[in-house]
Structures are given as structure tokens and as C-alpha cells.
C-alpha positions as a Markdown table, in Angstrom:
| # | Residue | x | y | z |
|---|---|---|---|---|
| 1 | Met | 24.8 | -82.0 | 12.7 |
| 2 | Gly | 27.0 | -80.9 | 9.9 |
| 3 | Leu | 25.2 | -77.4 | 9.1 |
| 4 | Ala | 25.5 | -77.2 | 13.0 |
| 5 | Ile | 29.4 | -77.4 | 13.0 |
| 6 | Leu | 29.4 | -75.1 | 9.9 |
| 7 | Val | 27.6 | -72.7 | 12.0 |
| 8 | Thr | 29.8 | -73.0 | 14.9 |
| 9 | Ile | 32.8 | -72.6 | 12.7 |
| 10 | Thr | 31.8 | -69.6 | 10.8 |
| 11 | Arg | 30.8 | -68.1 | 14.3 |
| 12 | Leu | 34.4 | -68.4 | 15.6 |
| 13 | Val | 35.9 | -67.3 | 12.1 |
| 14 | Ile | 33.8 | -64.0 | 12.4 |
| 15 | Ser | 34.4 | -63.4 | 15.8 |
| 16 | Glu | 38.3 | -64.1 | 15.6 |
| 17 | Ile | 38.2 | -61.6 | 12.4 |
| 18 | Asn | 36.0 | -58.9 | 14.9 |
| 19 | Arg | 38.8 | -59.3 | 17.7 |
| 20 | Gln | 41.6 | -58.8 | 15.0 |
| 21 | Gln | 39.9 | -55.7 | 13.7 |
| 22 | Ser | 39.7 | -54.3 | 16.9 |
| 23 | His | 43.2 | -54.9 | 17.8 |
| 24 | Ile | 44.1 | -53.3 | 14.4 |
| 25 | Ala | 42.0 | -50.1 | 15.3 |
| 26 | Arg | 43.9 | -49.6 | 18.7 |
| 27 | Arg | 47.1 | -50.1 | 17.1 |
| 28 | Gln | 46.6 | -47.4 | 14.3 |
| 29 | His | 45.3 | -44.9 | 16.8 |
| 30 | Glu | 48.6 | -45.3 | 18.7 |
| 31 | Gln | 50.3 | -44.8 | 15.8 |
| 32 | Glu | 48.5 | -41.8 | 15.2 |
| 33 | Val | 49.2 | -40.2 | 18.8 |
| 34 | Leu | 52.8 | -40.9 | 18.3 |
| 35 | Ile | 53.1 | -39.5 | 14.9 |
| 36 | Leu | 51.2 | -36.6 | 16.3 |
| 37 | Ala | 53.6 | -36.1 | 19.4 |
| 38 | Arg | 56.7 | -35.9 | 16.9 |
| 39 | Met | 55.3 | -33.3 | 14.9 |
| 40 | Ala | 54.4 | -31.6 | 18.2 |
| 41 | Val | 58.0 | -31.9 | 19.3 |
| 42 | Gln | 59.5 | -31.0 | 15.9 |
| 43 | Thr | 57.2 | -28.0 | 15.5 |
| 44 | Asp | 57.8 | -27.0 | 19.3 |
| 45 | Gln | 54.0 | -26.9 | 19.9 |
| 46 | Lys | 53.0 | -28.1 | 23.3 |
| 47 | Ile | 49.2 | -29.0 | 22.2 |
| 48 | Leu | 48.3 | -30.1 | 19.0 |
| 49 | Glu | 45.3 | -31.8 | 17.4 |
| 50 | Ala | 44.5 | -33.6 | 13.9 |
| 51 | Asn | 42.4 | -36.2 | 13.0 |
| 52 | Gly | 40.6 | -36.5 | 16.1 |
| 53 | Val | 43.4 | -36.8 | 18.1 |
| 54 | Asn | 44.4 | -34.3 | 20.8 |
| 55 | Ile | 47.7 | -34.5 | 22.6 |
| 56 | Arg | 49.6 | -32.1 | 24.9 |
| 57 | Ile | 53.3 | -32.3 | 25.6 |
| 58 | Glu | 55.0 | -31.3 | 28.7 |
| 59 | Glu | 58.7 | -30.8 | 29.1 |
| 60 | Ser | 61.1 | -29.9 | 32.0 |
| 61 | Lys | 64.8 | -29.9 | 32.0 |
| 62 | Asn | 64.8 | -33.7 | 32.8 |
| 63 | Lys | 61.6 | -35.2 | 31.2 |
| 64 | Ile | 59.0 | -35.0 | 28.6 |
| 65 | Val | 55.5 | -36.4 | 29.0 |
| 66 | Leu | 53.1 | -36.9 | 26.3 |
| 67 | Phe | 49.1 | -36.8 | 27.0 |
| 68 | Glu | 46.2 | -37.8 | 25.2 |
| 69 | Asp | 42.8 | -36.2 | 26.4 |
| 70 | Asn | 44.6 | -35.8 | 30.1 |
| 71 | Lys | 45.8 | -39.5 | 29.8 |
| 72 | Glu | 49.5 | -40.0 | 30.3 |
| 73 | Ile | 50.8 | -41.7 | 27.2 |
| 74 | Leu | 54.4 | -41.7 | 27.4 |
| 75 | His | 56.9 | -40.5 | 30.0 |
| 76 | Val | 60.7 | -40.1 | 29.1 |
| 77 | Ser | 63.0 | -38.9 | 31.5 |
| 78 | Lys | 66.7 | -37.9 | 31.2 |
| 79 | Val | 69.2 | -40.7 | 33.3 |
| 80 | Lys | 71.4 | -39.1 | 35.4 |
| 81 | Gly | 75.0 | -40.4 | 34.9 |
């Protein structure tokens, strides 16, 4: 009985560790995308690739749109006022 409880607790702990590692990996990737986007804007580049991350910036008079692998990540529009 005690061994079964220990096995169950161990599985729960390992499952939570795996979930947290996946979450951290997603957040690190998001951070990498935003850092690369900032670099692209600062160097006036529309397409930039580094560390396996590919981004594209589309700018117009009123907006900036950030894409990663053709998926829109961020859209910033100028507010008229």
C-alpha cells in the first residue's frame, strides 16, 4: 500500500515537472521571437532569422505587424486622436 502511494506521488511530481518544462520552453521561444523582432526593427530589416527563429515585419503608416513562420504574433496600430 505504501509503495503504491509513493509511486502515485512520484508520477504526479514528474508529470508536473514535465508540464513546467514545456511551459518554460514556450515562454523562452516567445521571448526569443520578441528579441529578434526588436533587433529587426532597430536595424530596419523586414526579415530576420536567428537561433532557428524566422520573423517578418510588415510596416505601414499606421501599423506594424510581426509574423513568425507566416503566423501573426503581434499587431500594433496607431491610435487616431
